[in-house]
N, C-alpha and C positions, 0 to 999 in steps of 0.2 A: 352506815346504812349501805346495804348492797342493792343496786338497781339492775334490772335485767331488761335487755332489748331483744325482741324476737321479730324478725322480718322475713319476708319470703326470699327465695333464692335469687330470682332474676325477674326484672321488669323491663318492659320496653315502653317508651313514650313517643308520641308524635303522630302526625298525619300519615296514614298508611302502615302503621305499626303491625296490623294484623297479618301483613305479608310475611312476617318472620315465622309464623306458626308452623308451616311445613318443615322448615329446617330444624326447628326446635323439636318437633315430634320425631323426626328421623334421628336426630342426634341423641335423643333420649331412648331411642329404640322402641317407641310406642307403636302399637299395631293398629288399634281401632279405637275411635272416639265414641264416648257416650255423651251426647250433646244435651245438656240440661238448659232449657230455656222456657219461655212462656208463649202462649198461643198468640198474643198480640204481636210479639216480636217476629213471629212467623208470618202472621197476617199482613204486617206492614213491611215485609221483606228486609228486616234488619238482620235477623239471624242468618239469612241466606248470604249476606256479605262474607261470612266466615265459612259456611258450609260449601259455598262455591269454590273457595280456595282449597278446601279439602278434596272436593271432586276433581278439580283441575290437576291436583298433584297425586291423585290415586290413593288418598287416605280414606279408608272406609269409616262410616259412622252410622250411628243410630240416634234418633231424636227422642227425647223424653220431654214432653211439654206440660205435664201435670203439675204446674207450679202456680200457686195463688200469690197475690200481692203480699199477704202475710202467711207464708207457707206453714202448713200444718204437719202434724205427725203422720197423717195419712199420705200427704205428698211425699214425705221421706220414705215411708215404708213401701209404697208402691214403686218408688224409684229404686230401692234396694233390690226388689224382686226383678224389676225390668233390667237393671244393670247385670245381675247374675245371669239372666237369660240371654244377654246380648253378645257375650263373648268379647266385650270391650276390655281394654286394660288401662284406660285413663278417662277422666272426666273432663269435659270441655264446657264450662259454664258461660253462657252468653246472656247478659241481662243486668238488672240491678241487684240489690241485695237479696231479693227473693230467690232468684236463680242461683246465686252463689251460695246462699245459706242452705238451700235445698241440696246442692251438690256436696257441700261440706257434710251434711247429715248423712247422705248416701255413702260418701267415701269413708267416713269414720265407722259407721255400722258395718259396712262390708268387711272391713279389716278388724273389727272388734265386735263380733256378733253377740257377745254377751250383753251388749247394750241395745239389743234389737227392740226393746220396748220404747225406745226413744226418750221417754221421760227421765230415765236415769242419767241422761247426758246433761241435765240442767246443772248449772254452776260449773265447778271444776271437777270433771269426771276423771276417774283413774284409768283412762284408756292406756293400753300397752303398745299398740301399733299405730304407725302413721297412717293417715288417710290414703286411700287410693289417690294417685297423683292427680292434681287438679290444675288445669290451665284456665285462668279466669279472664274473661273479656267483658269489662263493665260497659254498659250502655247508658249509665247515669253517672253524674259527678256528685255522689252523695255518700253512700254507705261505706266505701273503702273496704268492703269485704275481701277484696283481692289481696290486701296486705295485712289483714287483722287475724287474730287468733280467736275471734268471736263469731258466733252465728246464733240466730234467733229463730226459734220454731214455736208455733202456737199449739198449746195443748188445749184442744177444743173441749175435752171433757171437763177439765179443771177451770176452763175459761181464764187462761193466763198465757203470757208469752214467756217462754223459757229462754233465758240467756245462757248459752253454752260457751264455756271458755276452755280452749284446748290448743296448745301450741302445735299439736299433731295435725290440726285441720288446715293449716295455712297452705294456700296454693303454692305449687312449685314454680309457677310462671304467671305473671300478670302482664296483660297487654292493654295499655291505656291509650286508645286511639280516638282522637276527637271526632273523626268521621263516624264512629260507631255511636256517638252521642248527638249527632247533628239532627236526627229525626225526633228527638224528644220534644213534645209539645211544651208550650210556655209554662203551663201549670206544673208539670212534672219537673222541668228545669228549675223553676223557682223553689219548689218544695225540697228537691234533693239537694239543691245548693244551700238552702238553709239548714238542712240536715248536716251537711259538711261543716257549716259554721257552728252549729251546736256541738259537734264533735270537737272542733278546735277550741271553743271557749270552755266547754266542760273539761276537756283534757288539760287545759292550761290551769284551771283553778282547782282541780280535784286534789284530794289529800296526797295522792301518790306522785304528783307532778314533780319533775326535777329538771335540771338545766338543759339536758339534751332534748327532752320532750317539749319543754317550753320553746326551744328554738323552732321545732317543727310547727307547733301550734300557732305561734305568732306570725310566722311567714304564711301559714295557711289563711289566717284571718285577713292579712293584708291582701293576698291574692283574691280572696272571695269578695272583699269589699270593693276591689277595683274591677272585677270581671263578671260578677254574677248578673248585674243588671244588663250588661251587654249580651251575655249569653241568653238571657230571657227574651230580650226584644230584638236581638240580631242573631237569630238562630244559626245562620250560616257563617257567623264570625268565628273562624277556626282558631284564631289566636285566643279569644276569650274562652272557647270550649277547651282548648288545650291547657290554658292556665287554670281553669276550674278542675280539670282532671288531675293536674299536679297538686292543686290545693287540697282536694278531697283525699288524695293519696297521703300527703304529708300529715293531714289531720289524723288519718288512720294509723300512720306510723307512731304517732304520739299516744292517742287514747287507747289503742290496743294493748299498750304496755303499762299504762298507769290507771286506767279505769275512767269512769264517767260520773254522773251524778243523777239528781232526781228529775232533771228534764227528761232523761231517758226512762227513768222509773215510771213517771207519770204518762209518758207517751206509750210505753209498753202496755200500761193498763188500758188506755183508750183503744189501742189496737186489739187487745184481747176481747174487750167487751163489745166494741162497735165495728171492728175491722177497719178502723181509721188508718189511712195511709201513714206510714211511720214518719215520713218527711214533713207532712202537714202537721202532725201532732207535735213534733219537735219544734217546728218553726213557730207555731202559735204559742207554745208554752215558754219558749226560751226567755223572752223579756221578763215575764212574771217571776220565773225562778231566779234570773239574774238579780232582780231587785231584792228578792228574799235572801239570796246568798251574799249580797254585798258586804254586810258587816264582818264576814269571815274571809274576805279576800285580800286584805292588806292593801298593797299598792297595785295589785295586778290589773284592776280595771283601768288604771291610768294607761297601761300598755295596750289593753284592749281598745280603749278609745283612740289611742294614737294610731293603731293599725287600721281602725275603721275610718280613718281620715279626719278625725276631730283635730282642730288646730288649737294651739296654745295650752295643751294639757299640762305642761309643766308649771304654769302659773295658777292652776286650779287647786282649790281645796279638795280634801278627800271626798266630801259630799258632792262637790261639783263634778269631779272626774268620774265618780261612780254613776251619777245621773247621766252624764254625757255618754258613757259607754252603753247604758241601757237605751237611751234615746236614739243613738246611732243604729242600733240593731232594729229598733222599732221602725225607724225611718226607712231602712232598706227593705224590711219586711212589707211595709205598706206600698212602697214603690213597685214591688214585683207581684203584688196582688195576693199576699198571704192573708187568710182569715184572721181576725184579731180576737174573736171570742168563741168559746166552746159551743155556745148556743148556735153558732153559724154552721157547725159541722155535725150537728145531729146529736150532741151529747144531751143527756137529760139531767136536770138538777137533782132529781130524786136518786140518781145513781152515784152522786159525788162521794158519799160515804163509802160505798162499796169500792169505787175506784181508788179512794185514798188508802184503804186497807191493802188492796192488791199492790199499789205502788210502793207502800212502805216496806213490803216484804220482797220487793224486787232486788235482784243481785246487784244492781247499780247503786242502790241507796247508800251503802256504807262508804262509797267514795265521795259523796257530796261534801263540799268544804264546810258546810254548817250542819251540825247534828240536828236531826229533825224528828218528827213524830207524826202519827196518823192525823192528829188534830191540826198540825201546821200544814201538812200537805193538803188537807181538806180546805184550809183557808186560802191556799194558793189556787186550788181548783175553783173555789167560790169566786175569787177575784177575777179569774179568767173566764168565768161563765158568761156574764152579761154586763 
């Protein structure tokens, strides 16, 4: 079997890492930045940490902040037009997955205008040209969009989240600076951290997983288990923030290359129908799907339990270590205040059948370790409802 790894060219990690941006811009001979961010990051002076560096070093920029938490085709299309009018020659994405995904859509369509309907990018699109160069500065430790070949855009007409998979969209430069993440509120820190844990666990058990990606995912699980609670309740703990940034990046290195599973399929469905924040949806659904997938995971939950800090896993039976892995995830989730039932986040029981059909047809479903059906996904939603 042939396995492929695709990663971004260069990444910087650590407190103050955003200071390298001017040198990287000049060394790459970029002239003007098109800054893709959201209104809240501007309102709370987070994006300005980067734009001030641009100003101080004489790098011109233009801001595009028409970015929703679950970015839409409209966000991408207006961004393509604004980029074309800006005279910029590179994209600078500041934010969580929403900003980075929007930037990826803008960059790909700008250089591949035949996909300007956006919806034809769903799945593995046959693009010919690399994206406009993207520098990604994540402000959350969750999506890992700065290192992945994936981006997710909501098709509002079809009421679905489109997962787009394209090695040509990967940022040329990623800056993982814990100071950019320090202003995240507790709820967002918790949800995005559990999103990273979902990436790590799904990437570890997916059908495409192999020894190299397993290494990334197991270390990510360990780092998240040791640091997420600290990051939530000690927001200025830079070591915990930095470790979470490394963890979400490592999880992304893995899952980007081997795929995910139905936690993401089901979360995408919730996001499309209710505009549910992606991290919250993943966090809530993860234990229920882990329990469902357990029969198809062999010995892997033993290692998940071990990395989650469970003791004496080697003396446990298969049923015991599988239960221990799920219980450890639930325990962490409860500690950091994640909702435990779909009814708590506004889902409607009458919509579960529709949600199940959308989830079954999601691009992430084939990677699930256990083959599934609409009916079985419905049963998981039902169990998670109340």
